[in-house]
C-alpha positions as CSV (number, residue, x, y, z in Angstrom):
1,X,0.0,0.0,0.0
2,X,1.2,3.5,-0.9
3,X,2.5,5.5,2.0
4,X,-0.3,8.2,1.8
5,X,-3.2,5.9,0.8
6,X,-6.5,7.1,2.2
7,X,-4.8,10.2,3.6
8,X,-6.1,13.7,3.0
9,X,-3.5,16.5,2.7
10,X,-4.1,20.2,2.1
11,X,-1.4,22.1,0.1
12,X,-1.4,25.9,-0.1
13,X,0.3,27.5,-3.0
14,X,-0.4,24.3,-5.0
15,X,-0.5,25.8,-8.5
16,X,3.3,26.2,-9.0
17,X,6.8,25.7,-7.6
18,X,7.3,23.6,-4.5
19,X,3.5,23.4,-3.7
20,X,2.7,22.0,-7.1
21,X,5.6,19.5,-6.9
22,X,4.6,18.4,-3.4
23,X,0.9,18.0,-4.5
24,X,2.0,15.7,-7.4
25,X,4.3,13.8,-5.1
26,X,1.6,13.3,-2.5
27,X,-0.9,12.1,-5.2
28,X,1.7,9.6,-6.6
29,X,1.8,8.1,-3.1
30,X,-1.9,7.8,-2.8
31,X,-3.0,11.0,-1.0
32,X,-6.2,12.8,-1.8
33,X,-4.8,16.3,-2.3
34,X,-6.8,19.5,-1.4
35,X,-5.0,22.0,-3.6
36,X,-5.4,25.6,-2.7
37,X,-4.2,28.5,-4.8
38,X,-5.4,31.7,-6.4
39,X,-5.0,30.7,-10.1
40,X,-7.9,28.6,-11.4
41,X,-6.3,27.7,-14.7
42,X,-3.1,26.4,-13.0
43,X,-5.1,24.4,-10.5
44,X,-7.1,22.8,-13.3
45,X,-3.8,21.8,-15.0
46,X,-2.6,20.3,-11.7
47,X,-5.9,18.4,-11.4
48,X,-5.4,17.0,-14.9
49,X,-1.8,15.8,-14.1
50,X,-3.0,14.2,-10.8
51,X,-5.8,12.4,-12.7
52,X,-3.3,11.2,-15.3
53,X,-1.3,9.6,-12.4
54,X,-4.5,7.9,-11.2
55,X,-4.8,10.2,-8.2
56,X,-7.5,12.4,-6.9
57,X,-7.7,16.1,-6.0
58,X,-10.1,18.7,-4.7
59,X,-9.4,22.2,-6.0
60,X,-9.9,25.2,-3.8
61,X,-9.4,28.5,-5.7
62,X,-8.9,30.9,-2.8
63,X,-6.9,34.1,-2.0
64,X,-5.1,33.6,1.3
65,X,-6.1,37.2,2.2
66,X,-9.7,36.1,2.2
67,X,-9.6,35.3,5.9
68,X,-13.3,34.6,6.1
69,X,-12.9,31.9,3.5
70,X,-10.1,30.3,5.4
71,X,-12.3,30.3,8.5
72,X,-14.9,28.4,6.5
73,X,-12.5,26.0,5.0
74,X,-12.2,23.8,8.1
75,X,-16.0,23.4,8.2
76,X,-16.1,22.4,4.6
77,X,-13.4,19.8,5.1
78,X,-15.2,18.5,8.2
79,X,-18.5,18.1,6.4
80,X,-16.9,16.1,3.6
81,X,-14.2,14.0,5.4
82,X,-14.5,14.7,9.1
83,X,-10.7,15.0,9.5
84,X,-7.5,16.1,7.9
85,X,-4.3,14.1,7.9
86,X,-1.8,16.8,6.8
87,X,-1.3,20.4,5.7
88,X,1.7,21.8,3.8
89,X,1.6,25.6,4.4
90,X,3.7,26.5,1.4
91,X,2.2,29.7,0.0
92,X,4.0,32.9,0.6
93,X,5.1,36.2,-0.9
94,X,8.5,37.9,-1.2
95,X,7.3,41.5,-0.8
96,X,9.9,44.0,-2.0
97,X,13.7,44.0,-1.4
98,X,14.2,47.5,-0.1
99,X,15.5,49.4,3.0
100,X,13.0,49.3,5.8
101,X,12.7,53.1,5.7
102,X,11.6,52.8,2.1
103,X,9.2,49.9,2.6
104,X,5.6,50.8,1.6
105,X,3.1,50.1,4.4
106,X,0.7,48.3,2.0
107,X,3.4,46.0,0.8
108,X,4.4,45.1,4.4
109,X,0.7,44.6,5.3
110,X,0.2,42.2,2.4
111,X,3.3,40.2,3.3
112,X,2.1,39.9,7.0
113,X,-1.4,38.9,5.8
114,X,-0.2,36.1,3.6
115,X,3.0,34.9,5.3
116,X,1.7,35.1,8.9
117,X,-1.9,35.9,9.5
118,X,-3.2,33.4,6.8
119,X,-1.2,30.6,8.5
120,X,-2.6,31.5,11.9
121,X,-6.1,31.4,10.4
122,X,-5.3,28.0,8.9
123,X,-4.2,26.7,12.3
124,X,-7.4,28.0,13.9
125,X,-9.5,26.5,11.1
126,X,-7.7,23.1,10.7
127,X,-6.5,22.3,14.2
128,X,-9.7,20.3,15.2
129,X,-9.4,18.3,11.9
130,X,-5.7,17.5,12.4
131,X,-6.5,16.3,15.9
132,X,-9.3,14.1,14.5
133,X,-6.7,12.3,12.4
134,X,-4.8,9.3,13.9
135,X,-1.6,11.2,12.9
136,X,-2.1,14.8,11.8
137,X,0.9,16.5,10.3
138,X,1.6,20.1,9.6
139,X,4.6,21.5,7.7
140,X,5.3,25.2,7.4
141,X,7.7,26.3,4.6
142,X,10.2,28.8,5.9
143,X,13.4,30.4,4.8
144,X,17.0,31.1,6.0
145,X,16.1,34.8,5.6
146,X,14.1,34.4,8.9
147,X,17.4,34.3,10.8
148,X,20.0,36.1,8.7
149,X,18.8,39.7,9.2
150,X,20.2,40.8,5.9
151,X,19.9,44.4,4.6
152,X,16.9,45.1,2.3
153,X,15.3,41.7,3.1
154,X,13.3,43.1,6.1
155,X,9.8,42.6,4.6
156,X,10.3,38.9,3.8
157,X,12.6,38.1,6.8
158,X,10.4,39.6,9.5
159,X,7.3,37.7,8.2
160,X,9.2,34.4,8.0
161,X,10.6,35.0,11.5
162,X,7.0,35.5,12.7
163,X,5.9,32.4,10.9
164,X,8.6,30.3,12.6
165,X,7.5,31.6,16.0
166,X,3.9,30.8,15.1
167,X,4.6,27.3,13.9
168,X,6.9,26.4,16.8
169,X,4.4,27.7,19.4
170,X,1.7,25.6,17.8
171,X,4.0,22.6,17.8
172,X,4.5,23.0,21.5
173,X,0.8,23.2,22.1
174,X,0.4,20.0,20.1
175,X,3.1,18.1,22.0
176,X,0.7,16.0,24.0
177,X,-1.5,15.2,21.0
178,X,-1.0,13.0,17.9
179,X,-0.3,16.1,15.8
180,X,3.2,16.9,14.8
181,X,4.3,20.3,13.5
182,X,7.6,21.2,11.8
183,X,9.3,23.9,9.8
184,X,10.9,23.1,6.4
185,X,13.5,25.4,4.8
186,X,14.0,24.3,1.1
187,X,17.0,26.5,0.5
188,X,17.8,27.8,-3.0
189,X,15.3,26.2,-5.4
190,X,14.3,27.2,-9.0
191,X,11.0,29.0,-8.3
192,X,9.4,32.2,-9.5
193,X,10.0,33.8,-6.1
194,X,13.7,33.0,-6.2
195,X,14.0,34.5,-9.7
196,X,12.5,37.8,-8.4
197,X,14.8,37.8,-5.4
198,X,17.9,37.0,-7.5
199,X,17.3,38.2,-11.0
200,X,20.9,37.8,-12.1
201,X,21.2,34.2,-10.9
202,X,21.5,31.4,-13.4
203,X,18.4,29.3,-12.9
204,X,20.3,26.2,-14.2
205,X,22.5,26.4,-11.1
206,X,19.5,25.6,-8.9
207,X,17.6,22.4,-8.1
208,X,14.1,21.9,-9.4
209,X,11.2,22.0,-6.9
210,X,10.7,18.3,-7.0
211,X,14.1,17.8,-5.4
212,X,12.7,18.8,-2.0
213,X,9.5,16.7,-2.3
214,X,10.9,13.5,-0.6
215,X,12.0,15.5,2.4
216,X,8.6,17.2,2.7
217,X,6.8,13.9,2.4
218,X,8.9,12.5,5.2
219,X,7.6,15.3,7.5
220,X,4.0,14.7,6.4
221,X,4.1,11.0,6.8
222,X,2.3,9.3,9.7
223,X,5.7,7.7,10.6
224,X,7.2,11.1,11.3
225,X,7.6,11.7,15.1
226,X,9.5,15.0,14.9
227,X,7.8,17.9,16.5
228,X,8.8,21.6,16.7
229,X,11.9,21.2,14.5
230,X,13.3,23.3,11.7
231,X,14.5,21.0,8.9
232,X,16.9,22.5,6.3
233,X,17.0,20.7,3.0
234,X,20.4,19.1,2.4
235,X,21.1,19.4,-1.3
């Protein structure tokens, strides 16, 4: 039996990059994927690819800034399945690389909304479902930027630092349950966000998103007993 047979896993930012690669990897191993992203066309393409693999998928076209929709998401999943076995909180935005004194308040507010507040909303909405699973797993995608405090990276770095605090606090609160919560730092991977952050970088020098999928699946698997850790991808 495949490792994720009969397991239901939600992936945010599932239409491209690491989220898309992880959704395909989960489907290959038997999971029913709840794929969340803003772009309907890209989600439909993902659905076609998963169907071609013999897998199954539920599409959720949703903007993470729609907090009311995130609040309703847990109820919708409960009505259909009654539980959730895993969540890969992958979606995020870079914001703008600029001095903090030049950072536009609206840009910072959007980065906080997507990188931090949306993940807190997901925790609130999905926690009862993860605890209804025999082995709920949550993985939050982070970045080395959260700890480097590099000039001009303040917008992205401070939101990822807040995300790490959020996830690790949730992990500690889940310590006496069957839920396991961890952080995953993929490092430099060939994604659209990476290209925006490093426009002069040769994309051929970077690994493709599917390179990190085995490590992500290890953290989402029922066999994973790690909790409250930050896993850095070893290339």
